Jmol script that loads the backbone (N, CA, C; Angstrom):
load data "model"
ATOM      1  N   UNK A   1       0.781 203.334  43.512  1.00  0.00           N
ATOM      2  CA  UNK A   1       0.947 204.329  42.988  1.00  0.00           C
ATOM      3  C   UNK A   1       1.285 205.011  41.279  1.00  0.00           C
ATOM      4  N   UNK A   2       0.721 205.177  40.292  1.00  0.00           N
ATOM      5  CA  UNK A   2       1.423 205.361  39.073  1.00  0.00           C
ATOM      6  C   UNK A   2       1.438 207.233  38.703  1.00  0.00           C
ATOM      7  N   UNK A   3       2.714 206.936  38.891  1.00  0.00           N
ATOM      8  CA  UNK A   3       2.832 208.841  37.547  1.00  0.00           C
ATOM      9  C   UNK A   3       2.497 208.657  36.108  1.00  0.00           C
ATOM     10  N   UNK A   4       2.009 209.404  35.992  1.00  0.00           N
ATOM     11  CA  UNK A   4       1.866 209.786  34.058  1.00  0.00           C
ATOM     12  C   UNK A   4       2.221 210.621  34.083  1.00  0.00           C
ATOM     13  N   UNK A   5       2.793 211.105  32.746  1.00  0.00           N
ATOM     14  CA  UNK A   5       3.206 212.410  32.354  1.00  0.00           C
ATOM     15  C   UNK A   5       2.659 212.232  30.966  1.00  0.00           C
ATOM     16  N   UNK A   6       2.235 213.495  30.328  1.00  0.00           N
ATOM     17  CA  UNK A   6       1.354 214.530  29.644  1.00  0.00           C
ATOM     18  C   UNK A   6       1.706 213.922  28.328  1.00  0.00           C
ATOM     19  N   UNK A   7       1.159 214.114  26.987  1.00  0.00           N
ATOM     20  CA  UNK A   7       1.566 213.219  26.118  1.00  0.00           C
ATOM     21  C   UNK A   7       2.038 214.841  25.289  1.00  0.00           C
ATOM     22  N   UNK A   8       3.513 214.790  24.443  1.00  0.00           N
ATOM     23  CA  UNK A   8       3.478 215.908  24.051  1.00  0.00           C
ATOM     24  C   UNK A   8       2.334 216.314  22.786  1.00  0.00           C
ATOM     25  N   UNK A   9       2.285 217.753  22.565  1.00  0.00           N
ATOM     26  CA  UNK A   9       1.297 218.756  21.950  1.00  0.00           C
ATOM     27  C   UNK A   9       0.305 218.806  22.767  1.00  0.00           C
ATOM     28  N   UNK A  10       0.378 217.860  24.182  1.00  0.00           N
ATOM     29  CA  UNK A  10      -1.252 218.601  25.042  1.00  0.00           C
ATOM     30  C   UNK A  10      -1.266 219.978  25.586  1.00  0.00           C
ATOM     31  N   UNK A  11      -1.400 220.706  25.664  1.00  0.00           N
ATOM     32  CA  UNK A  11      -1.036 221.997  26.371  1.00  0.00           C
ATOM     33  C   UNK A  11      -0.381 222.423  27.522  1.00  0.00           C
ATOM     34  N   UNK A  12       0.285 221.201  28.178  1.00  0.00           N
ATOM     35  CA  UNK A  12       0.748 221.446  29.054  1.00  0.00           C
ATOM     36  C   UNK A  12       1.977 219.639  29.387  1.00  0.00           C
ATOM     37  N   UNK A  13       2.437 220.041  27.978  1.00  0.00           N
ATOM     38  CA  UNK A  13       3.532 218.665  27.771  1.00  0.00           C
ATOM     39  C   UNK A  13       4.930 218.037  29.517  1.00  0.00           C
ATOM     40  N   UNK A  14       4.673 219.102  30.254  1.00  0.00           N
ATOM     41  CA  UNK A  14       5.680 218.895  31.105  1.00  0.00           C
ATOM     42  C   UNK A  14       4.542 218.429  32.713  1.00  0.00           C
ATOM     43  N   UNK A  15       3.184 218.762  31.840  1.00  0.00           N
ATOM     44  CA  UNK A  15       2.849 217.631  33.222  1.00  0.00           C
ATOM     45  C   UNK A  15       2.839 216.807  33.602  1.00  0.00           C
ATOM     46  N   UNK A  16       2.545 216.334  35.116  1.00  0.00           N
ATOM     47  CA  UNK A  16       2.362 214.990  35.604  1.00  0.00           C
ATOM     48  C   UNK A  16       1.517 214.831  36.319  1.00  0.00           C
ATOM     49  N   UNK A  17       0.492 213.721  36.158  1.00  0.00           N
ATOM     50  CA  UNK A  17      -0.360 213.180  36.855  1.00  0.00           C
ATOM     51  C   UNK A  17      -0.082 212.284  38.126  1.00  0.00           C
ATOM     52  N   UNK A  18      -0.385 211.878  39.522  1.00  0.00           N
ATOM     53  CA  UNK A  18      -0.239 210.884  39.872  1.00  0.00           C
ATOM     54  C   UNK A  18      -1.663 210.501  40.993  1.00  0.00           C
ATOM     55  N   UNK A  19      -1.520 209.145  40.429  1.00  0.00           N
ATOM     56  CA  UNK A  19      -2.555 207.855  40.362  1.00  0.00           C
ATOM     57  C   UNK A  19      -2.561 207.675  41.879  1.00  0.00           C
ATOM     58  N   UNK A  20      -3.753 207.025  43.080  1.00  0.00           N
ATOM     59  CA  UNK A  20      -3.265 206.176  43.756  1.00  0.00           C
ATOM     60  C   UNK A  20      -4.492 205.671  44.470  1.00  0.00           C
ATOM     61  N   UNK A  21      -3.948 204.432  43.957  1.00  0.00           N
ATOM     62  CA  UNK A  21      -5.581 203.455  44.255  1.00  0.00           C
ATOM     63  C   UNK A  21      -5.088 202.191  45.601  1.00  0.00           C
ATOM     64  N   UNK A  22      -5.592 202.900  47.020  1.00  0.00           N
ATOM     65  CA  UNK A  22      -5.885 201.181  48.125  1.00  0.00           C
ATOM     66  C   UNK A  22      -6.054 200.289  47.463  1.00  0.00           C
ATOM     67  N   UNK A  23      -5.166 199.346  47.573  1.00  0.00           N
ATOM     68  CA  UNK A  23      -5.353 197.447  47.454  1.00  0.00           C
ATOM     69  C   UNK A  23      -6.252 197.318  45.937  1.00  0.00           C
ATOM     70  N   UNK A  24      -5.002 198.017  45.086  1.00  0.00           N
ATOM     71  CA  UNK A  24      -5.833 198.048  43.606  1.00  0.00           C
ATOM     72  C   UNK A  24      -5.771 196.225  43.191  1.00  0.00           C
ATOM     73  N   UNK A  25      -6.887 196.461  42.399  1.00  0.00           N
ATOM     74  CA  UNK A  25      -7.307 195.173  41.485  1.00  0.00           C
ATOM     75  C   UNK A  25      -8.044 195.429  40.490  1.00  0.00           C
ATOM     76  N   UNK A  26      -7.830 194.148  39.665  1.00  0.00           N
ATOM     77  CA  UNK A  26      -8.211 194.474  38.337  1.00  0.00           C
ATOM     78  C   UNK A  26     -10.147 195.363  38.596  1.00  0.00           C
ATOM     79  N   UNK A  27     -10.811 195.407  37.465  1.00  0.00           N
ATOM     80  CA  UNK A  27     -12.262 195.732  37.662  1.00  0.00           C
ATOM     81  C   UNK A  27     -12.129 197.358  38.134  1.00  0.00           C
ATOM     82  N   UNK A  28     -11.732 197.349  39.115  1.00  0.00           N
ATOM     83  CA  UNK A  28     -11.784 199.050  40.028  1.00  0.00           C
ATOM     84  C   UNK A  28     -12.146 199.859  39.380  1.00  0.00           C
ATOM     85  N   UNK A  29     -12.718 201.074  39.408  1.00  0.00           N
ATOM     86  CA  UNK A  29     -12.836 201.658  38.684  1.00  0.00           C
ATOM     87  C   UNK A  29     -12.488 203.517  39.123  1.00  0.00           C
ATOM     88  N   UNK A  30     -13.360 204.149  38.608  1.00  0.00           N
ATOM     89  CA  UNK A  30     -12.226 205.604  38.334  1.00  0.00           C
ATOM     90  C   UNK A  30     -12.326 206.230  40.203  1.00  0.00           C
ATOM     91  N   UNK A  31     -13.327 205.347  40.087  1.00  0.00           N
ATOM     92  CA  UNK A  31     -14.165 205.820  41.889  1.00  0.00           C
ATOM     93  C   UNK A  31     -13.089 205.716  43.008  1.00  0.00           C
ATOM     94  N   UNK A  32     -12.204 205.023  42.424  1.00  0.00           N
ATOM     95  CA  UNK A  32     -11.579 204.287  43.623  1.00  0.00           C
ATOM     96  C   UNK A  32     -10.263 204.955  43.598  1.00  0.00           C
ATOM     97  N   UNK A  33      -9.918 205.963  42.592  1.00  0.00           N
ATOM     98  CA  UNK A  33      -8.398 206.327  42.514  1.00  0.00           C
ATOM     99  C   UNK A  33      -8.720 207.625  42.462  1.00  0.00           C
ATOM    100  N   UNK A  34      -7.060 207.554  43.312  1.00  0.00           N
ATOM    101  CA  UNK A  34      -7.552 209.500  44.382  1.00  0.00           C
ATOM    102  C   UNK A  34      -6.341 210.143  42.448  1.00  0.00           C
ATOM    103  N   UNK A  35      -6.553 211.278  41.904  1.00  0.00           N
ATOM    104  CA  UNK A  35      -5.793 211.448  41.117  1.00  0.00           C
ATOM    105  C   UNK A  35      -5.000 213.170  41.721  1.00  0.00           C
ATOM    106  N   UNK A  36      -3.713 213.569  41.897  1.00  0.00           N
ATOM    107  CA  UNK A  36      -3.178 215.165  42.153  1.00  0.00           C
ATOM    108  C   UNK A  36      -2.346 215.399  40.835  1.00  0.00           C
ATOM    109  N   UNK A  37      -3.404 216.196  39.790  1.00  0.00           N
ATOM    110  CA  UNK A  37      -2.489 216.268  38.163  1.00  0.00           C
ATOM    111  C   UNK A  37      -2.292 217.865  38.209  1.00  0.00           C
ATOM    112  N   UNK A  38      -1.845 217.955  36.939  1.00  0.00           N
ATOM    113  CA  UNK A  38      -1.109 219.231  36.616  1.00  0.00           C
ATOM    114  C   UNK A  38       0.167 219.422  37.417  1.00  0.00           C
ATOM    115  N   UNK A  39       1.000 218.627  38.411  1.00  0.00           N
ATOM    116  CA  UNK A  39       2.368 218.870  38.703  1.00  0.00           C
ATOM    117  C   UNK A  39       3.319 218.880  38.030  1.00  0.00           C
ATOM    118  N   UNK A  40       3.829 220.357  37.786  1.00  0.00           N
ATOM    119  CA  UNK A  40       4.889 220.930  37.495  1.00  0.00           C
ATOM    120  C   UNK A  40       4.878 222.177  37.631  1.00  0.00           C
ATOM    121  N   UNK A  41       6.683 222.768  36.835  1.00  0.00           N
ATOM    122  CA  UNK A  41       6.657 224.055  37.889  1.00  0.00           C
ATOM    123  C   UNK A  41       5.287 225.300  37.550  1.00  0.00           C
ATOM    124  N   UNK A  42       4.837 225.237  36.464  1.00  0.00           N
ATOM    125  CA  UNK A  42       3.437 226.338  36.143  1.00  0.00           C
ATOM    126  C   UNK A  42       2.447 226.288  36.597  1.00  0.00           C
ATOM    127  N   UNK A  43       2.248 224.712  37.839  1.00  0.00           N
ATOM    128  CA  UNK A  43       0.877 224.425  38.491  1.00  0.00           C
ATOM    129  C   UNK A  43       1.073 223.963  39.898  1.00  0.00           C
ATOM    130  N   UNK A  44       0.959 222.776  39.747  1.00  0.00           N
ATOM    131  CA  UNK A  44       1.104 222.075  41.133  1.00  0.00           C
ATOM    132  C   UNK A  44       2.595 222.140  41.452  1.00  0.00           C
ATOM    133  N   UNK A  45       3.457 222.636  42.735  1.00  0.00           N
ATOM    134  CA  UNK A  45       4.804 222.357  42.803  1.00  0.00           C
ATOM    135  C   UNK A  45       4.711 220.877  43.814  1.00  0.00           C
ATOM    136  N   UNK A  46       5.955 220.783  42.818  1.00  0.00           N
ATOM    137  CA  UNK A  46       6.242 219.151  43.329  1.00  0.00           C
ATOM    138  C   UNK A  46       6.194 218.924  44.886  1.00  0.00           C
ATOM    139  N   UNK A  47       6.559 219.592  45.520  1.00  0.00           N
ATOM    140  CA  UNK A  47       6.519 219.867  47.136  1.00  0.00           C
ATOM    141  C   UNK A  47       4.955 219.664  47.444  1.00  0.00           C
ATOM    142  N   UNK A  48       4.014 220.202  47.002  1.00  0.00           N
ATOM    143  CA  UNK A  48       3.121 220.263  47.314  1.00  0.00           C
ATOM    144  C   UNK A  48       2.396 218.591  46.919  1.00  0.00           C
ATOM    145  N   UNK A  49       2.586 218.172  45.985  1.00  0.00           N
ATOM    146  CA  UNK A  49       1.990 217.162  45.203  1.00  0.00           C
ATOM    147  C   UNK A  49       2.816 216.289  46.600  1.00  0.00           C
ATOM    148  N   UNK A  50       3.840 216.344  46.529  1.00  0.00           N
ATOM    149  CA  UNK A  50       4.342 215.360  47.437  1.00  0.00           C
ATOM    150  C   UNK A  50       3.832 215.166  48.450  1.00  0.00           C
ATOM    151  N   UNK A  51       3.760 216.328  49.666  1.00  0.00           N
ATOM    152  CA  UNK A  51       2.850 216.185  50.597  1.00  0.00           C
ATOM    153  C   UNK A  51       1.086 215.799  50.787  1.00  0.00           C
ATOM    154  N   UNK A  52       0.113 216.420  49.622  1.00  0.00           N
ATOM    155  CA  UNK A  52      -0.962 215.567  49.113  1.00  0.00           C
ATOM    156  C   UNK A  52      -1.351 214.211  48.727  1.00  0.00           C
ATOM    157  N   UNK A  53       0.464 213.290  48.196  1.00  0.00           N
ATOM    158  CA  UNK A  53       0.235 212.074  47.867  1.00  0.00           C
ATOM    159  C   UNK A  53       0.409 211.727  49.371  1.00  0.00           C
ATOM    160  N   UNK A  54       1.573 212.259  50.220  1.00  0.00           N
ATOM    161  CA  UNK A  54       1.859 211.586  51.415  1.00  0.00           C
ATOM    162  C   UNK A  54       0.244 211.356  52.499  1.00  0.00           C
ATOM    163  N   UNK A  55      -0.258 212.936  52.551  1.00  0.00           N
ATOM    164  CA  UNK A  55      -1.178 212.373  53.388  1.00  0.00           C
ATOM    165  C   UNK A  55      -2.649 211.237  52.928  1.00  0.00           C
ATOM    166  N   UNK A  56      -2.815 211.156  50.957  1.00  0.00           N
ATOM    167  CA  UNK A  56      -3.621 210.203  50.886  1.00  0.00           C
ATOM    168  C   UNK A  56      -2.992 208.804  51.386  1.00  0.00           C
ATOM    169  N   UNK A  57      -1.567 208.553  51.095  1.00  0.00           N
ATOM    170  CA  UNK A  57      -1.386 207.365  51.223  1.00  0.00           C
ATOM    171  C   UNK A  57      -1.188 207.191  52.648  1.00  0.00           C
ATOM    172  N   UNK A  58      -0.534 208.400  53.869  1.00  0.00           N
ATOM    173  CA  UNK A  58      -0.836 207.845  55.225  1.00  0.00           C
ATOM    174  C   UNK A  58      -2.455 207.502  55.378  1.00  0.00           C
ATOM    175  N   UNK A  59      -3.569 208.307  55.168  1.00  0.00           N
ATOM    176  CA  UNK A  59      -4.390 208.022  55.736  1.00  0.00           C
ATOM    177  C   UNK A  59      -5.480 206.811  54.441  1.00  0.00           C
ATOM    178  N   UNK A  60      -5.202 205.855  53.268  1.00  0.00           N
ATOM    179  CA  UNK A  60      -5.487 205.483  52.909  1.00  0.00           C
ATOM    180  C   UNK A  60      -4.620 204.111  53.659  1.00  0.00           C
ATOM    181  N   UNK A  61      -3.866 204.185  54.275  1.00  0.00           N
ATOM    182  CA  UNK A  61      -3.371 202.709  55.171  1.00  0.00           C
ATOM    183  C   UNK A  61      -4.211 202.507  56.013  1.00  0.00           C
ATOM    184  N   UNK A  62      -4.337 203.686  57.015  1.00  0.00           N
ATOM    185  CA  UNK A  62      -5.372 203.816  58.016  1.00  0.00           C
ATOM    186  C   UNK A  62      -6.961 203.075  57.335  1.00  0.00           C
ATOM    187  N   UNK A  63      -7.259 203.495  56.547  1.00  0.00           N
ATOM    188  CA  UNK A  63      -8.653 204.056  56.487  1.00  0.00           C
ATOM    189  C   UNK A  63      -9.305 202.661  55.686  1.00  0.00           C
ATOM    190  N   UNK A  64      -8.087 201.940  54.744  1.00  0.00           N
ATOM    191  CA  UNK A  64      -7.906 201.094  54.145  1.00  0.00           C
ATOM    192  C   UNK A  64      -8.914 201.442  53.004  1.00  0.00           C
ATOM    193  N   UNK A  65      -9.449 202.348  52.393  1.00  0.00           N
ATOM    194  CA  UNK A  65      -9.932 203.049  51.299  1.00  0.00           C
ATOM    195  C   UNK A  65      -8.918 203.911  50.337  1.00  0.00           C
ATOM    196  N   UNK A  66      -9.956 204.241  48.966  1.00  0.00           N
ATOM    197  CA  UNK A  66      -9.099 205.178  48.673  1.00  0.00           C
ATOM    198  C   UNK A  66      -9.985 205.808  47.270  1.00  0.00           C
ATOM    199  N   UNK A  67      -9.987 207.001  46.625  1.00  0.00           N
ATOM    200  CA  UNK A  67     -10.897 207.381  45.599  1.00  0.00           C
ATOM    201  C   UNK A  67     -12.234 209.013  46.601  1.00  0.00           C
ATOM    202  N   UNK A  68     -13.406 208.530  45.960  1.00  0.00           N
ATOM    203  CA  UNK A  68     -13.950 209.482  46.141  1.00  0.00           C
ATOM    204  C   UNK A  68     -14.813 209.875  47.829  1.00  0.00           C
ATOM    205  N   UNK A  69     -14.370 207.993  48.285  1.00  0.00           N
ATOM    206  CA  UNK A  69     -14.481 208.359  49.803  1.00  0.00           C
ATOM    207  C   UNK A  69     -13.266 209.240  50.802  1.00  0.00           C
ATOM    208  N   UNK A  70     -11.828 209.342  50.113  1.00  0.00           N
ATOM    209  CA  UNK A  70     -10.732 209.959  50.341  1.00  0.00           C
ATOM    210  C   UNK A  70     -10.861 211.098  49.628  1.00  0.00           C
ATOM    211  N   UNK A  71     -10.870 212.008  51.006  1.00  0.00           N
ATOM    212  CA  UNK A  71     -10.785 213.644  50.374  1.00  0.00           C
ATOM    213  C   UNK A  71      -8.729 214.193  50.702  1.00  0.00           C
ATOM    214  N   UNK A  72      -8.654 214.558  49.904  1.00  0.00           N
ATOM    215  CA  UNK A  72      -7.001 215.682  49.979  1.00  0.00           C
ATOM    216  C   UNK A  72      -7.207 216.749  50.353  1.00  0.00           C
ATOM    217  N   UNK A  73      -7.683 216.449  51.734  1.00  0.00           N
ATOM    218  CA  UNK A  73      -8.085 217.771  52.339  1.00  0.00           C
ATOM    219  C   UNK A  73      -7.076 218.059  53.343  1.00  0.00           C
ATOM    220  N   UNK A  74      -5.650 218.340  53.258  1.00  0.00           N
ATOM    221  CA  UNK A  74      -4.335 218.551  53.628  1.00  0.00           C
ATOM    222  C   UNK A  74      -3.945 219.590  54.986  1.00  0.00           C
ATOM    223  N   UNK A  75      -4.488 219.431  55.791  1.00  0.00           N
ATOM    224  CA  UNK A  75      -4.351 220.427  56.607  1.00  0.00           C
ATOM    225  C   UNK A  75      -3.581 221.393  57.110  1.00  0.00           C
ATOM    226  N   UNK A  76      -2.743 222.633  57.118  1.00  0.00           N
ATOM    227  CA  UNK A  76      -2.046 223.603  57.504  1.00  0.00           C
ATOM    228  C   UNK A  76      -0.795 222.818  58.253  1.00  0.00           C
ATOM    229  N   UNK A  77      -0.176 222.709  57.359  1.00  0.00           N
ATOM    230  CA  UNK A  77       1.388 222.502  58.424  1.00  0.00           C
ATOM    231  C   UNK A  77       1.735 220.913  58.834  1.00  0.00           C
ATOM    232  N   UNK A  78       1.048 220.501  57.408  1.00  0.00           N
ATOM    233  CA  UNK A  78       1.037 218.714  57.203  1.00  0.00           C
ATOM    234  C   UNK A  78       2.565 217.814  57.289  1.00  0.00           C
ATOM    235  N   UNK A  79       2.851 217.050  58.226  1.00  0.00           N
ATOM    236  CA  UNK A  79       4.167 216.694  57.485  1.00  0.00           C
ATOM    237  C   UNK A  79       4.180 215.367  57.562  1.00  0.00           C
ATOM    238  N   UNK A  80       4.339 215.078  56.735  1.00  0.00           N
ATOM    239  CA  UNK A  80       4.151 213.561  56.399  1.00  0.00           C
ATOM    240  C   UNK A  80       4.477 212.306  57.226  1.00  0.00           C
ATOM    241  N   UNK A  81       3.631 211.494  57.012  1.00  0.00           N
ATOM    242  CA  UNK A  81       4.317 210.343  58.292  1.00  0.00           C
ATOM    243  C   UNK A  81       4.591 210.887  59.720  1.00  0.00           C
ATOM    244  N   UNK A  82       4.538 212.606  59.971  1.00  0.00           N
ATOM    245  CA  UNK A  82       5.176 212.893  61.588  1.00  0.00           C
ATOM    246  C   UNK A  82       4.514 212.218  62.778  1.00  0.00           C
ATOM    247  N   UNK A  83       3.467 211.826  62.342  1.00  0.00           N
ATOM    248  CA  UNK A  83       3.144 211.041  63.895  1.00  0.00           C
ATOM    249  C   UNK A  83       3.560 209.467  63.544  1.00  0.00           C
ATOM    250  N   UNK A  84       4.036 209.026  62.730  1.00  0.00           N
ATOM    251  CA  UNK A  84       4.084 207.449  62.575  1.00  0.00           C
ATOM    252  C   UNK A  84       5.588 207.172  63.335  1.00  0.00           C
ATOM    253  N   UNK A  85       6.507 208.278  62.706  1.00  0.00           N
ATOM    254  CA  UNK A  85       7.342 208.221  62.611  1.00  0.00           C
ATOM    255  C   UNK A  85       7.595 208.243  64.629  1.00  0.00           C
ATOM    256  N   UNK A  86       6.978 209.504  65.435  1.00  0.00           N
ATOM    257  CA  UNK A  86       6.882 210.008  66.494  1.00  0.00           C
ATOM    258  C   UNK A  86       6.646 208.693  67.652  1.00  0.00           C
ATOM    259  N   UNK A  87       5.824 207.774  66.820  1.00  0.00           N
ATOM    260  CA  UNK A  87       5.433 206.696  67.892  1.00  0.00           C
ATOM    261  C   UNK A  87       6.505 206.027  67.401  1.00  0.00           C
ATOM    262  N   UNK A  88       7.450 205.300  66.931  1.00  0.00           N
ATOM    263  CA  UNK A  88       8.368 205.057  66.318  1.00  0.00           C
ATOM    264  C   UNK A  88       9.749 204.934  67.300  1.00  0.00           C
ATOM    265  N   UNK A  89      10.039 206.550  67.488  1.00  0.00           N
ATOM    266  CA  UNK A  89      10.868 207.006  68.575  1.00  0.00           C
ATOM    267  C   UNK A  89      10.888 206.683  69.760  1.00  0.00           C
TER     268      UNK A  89
END
end "model"
wireframe off; spacefill off
backbone 0.3
color backbone group
C-alpha cells in the first residue's frame, strides 16, 4: 500500500491517493494496482477509504491478485477483517 498526497497547486491539494498492489514486483503495470482516490474531507471520507482499502487487502490476500481483476465492491455493513477475527476467537 502506497499513500500519495496531491501536489500543491492542483484543484484538490488536500487530496490523498491510496494505491494497493498484491505481490508487487518490478515491471508490473497500472492494471495490477487498485487505486482509491480523492480521499479528503470534501471527497471520499477517510473512514470509507479505510473500509475500501481493508476490503481490497483482505480479498487480495485470499484471491492472490489485485488491480482490474479485483473490484472494490464493498458490501453494505462490511466490517474489515471481521471474519478473520471470528476465526481466531
